[in-house]
N, C-alpha and C positions, 0 to 999 in steps of 0.2 A: 504494500500500500504506500501511497505517497500523497503529499499535498504541496502546492506551490502558491506562495503569496508574494506580492510585490508592492512596494510603495516608493514612487519616485521622490515624494516629499521627504521620506526618511532615507532615501538612497539605499534601499535594502531589498534583497530578494531572499525570502525564507523558503527553504526546502526541508521537508520532513519525510524520512523514509522509516517505515515500520513493518513488522512482520516479515513475510517472505516476499522479496521483490524479484520478479522474473524479467526477462529481457523485453517482453512486450510492454510491461508497465514502465520500464525505464525509457523505452522509445516514446511513450506518451508523456512521460515526465520531461524528457528533453524537448519535445514539441511545446509544452507549456512554458518551459523556461525560455525557449527561443522567443516566444511571443511576448513574455514579460520583459526580457532583456532589451527588446526592440524599443521599449518605452523609457528605458533608463538612460540617464545622462552619465557621461564618463565619471569615474570616481565612486561608483556605487560599491556596496559590500554584499557579500553572500553569507548567509547563515545556513549551514547544512547540519541538521539535527538527525543523528543516527541512534538516538537513545533507545528507541523501540525496535531497531533493526535486528531481525533474527538471522536472516541470510539474504544474499543477493546472488543471482545467477551470474556465472562467469561471463556469459555472453553479453551481459549488460556493460562490460568494460568499454566496449566501443562507444556506447552512448555517453558514458561518463567522460570519456576523452573528448567527445564532441561538445559536451556542455562546458568543459574546461576551456577548450579552444574558443568557443563562442564568448564566454565571459572575458577571456583575455583580449579578444578582438574588440569587445565593447568597453575595454579599459576598466575592468574591475580593479578596485584598490586593495581590498582586504577580503580574504576568505576565512571564515571561522567555522570550524567543524566541531561538533559535539560527538565524541566517541568515548563513552564511559568505559568500555572494555577494549583495550588496545589490540586484542586478538581479533577484533572485528573491523580492523582498519580497511580491509578489502583492497589494499594496494593503492589507496588514494595518495599517500605521501610520495611514493615512487612516481606515480603518474604526474604529480604536481611539478616535479623537476622538468619533465618533458613538455608539459602543456602550459605551465605558467612561467617558468623561468625564474630568475632571481629578483625581478622587479615587483612581483606581486607577493604581498605579505600573506602568509598562511599561518593560522594559529589553531592549535588543537586543544580542546578543553574536555574535561571529564564531566562537566555538568552544564546544563542550559543556563543556570544562574551565572556561572563563570563566563560563559560565552557572551551573554548580554552585557556583562561588565566590560569585557574586552572590546566589544563593539562601541561602547560609549567612550572609550579612551581616545 
């Protein structure tokens, strides 16, 4: 399951993944993010909450990469991920090196409260 919210006024796209996410769901998620990112001004932030994520299909990696590329091309400033269990990272840290590069700040948090605090900095 996933949800995507965006606010240009807050310069923030919120993504929440929970339960078991298959590649078809990730494709739909990528489409929604593409539509929301089109409305964002450069310098926006992304909050990716994986608190309730149980598993994600390996085939979804393609869509995650395309989401990262899209955000980079739209000039995302800061990506904050909530990953309470480091074993559920699903390869995002490694993918960040290839899709974001050194200019985009990426922060990993164990709780949503910490992530919100980091976004406010």
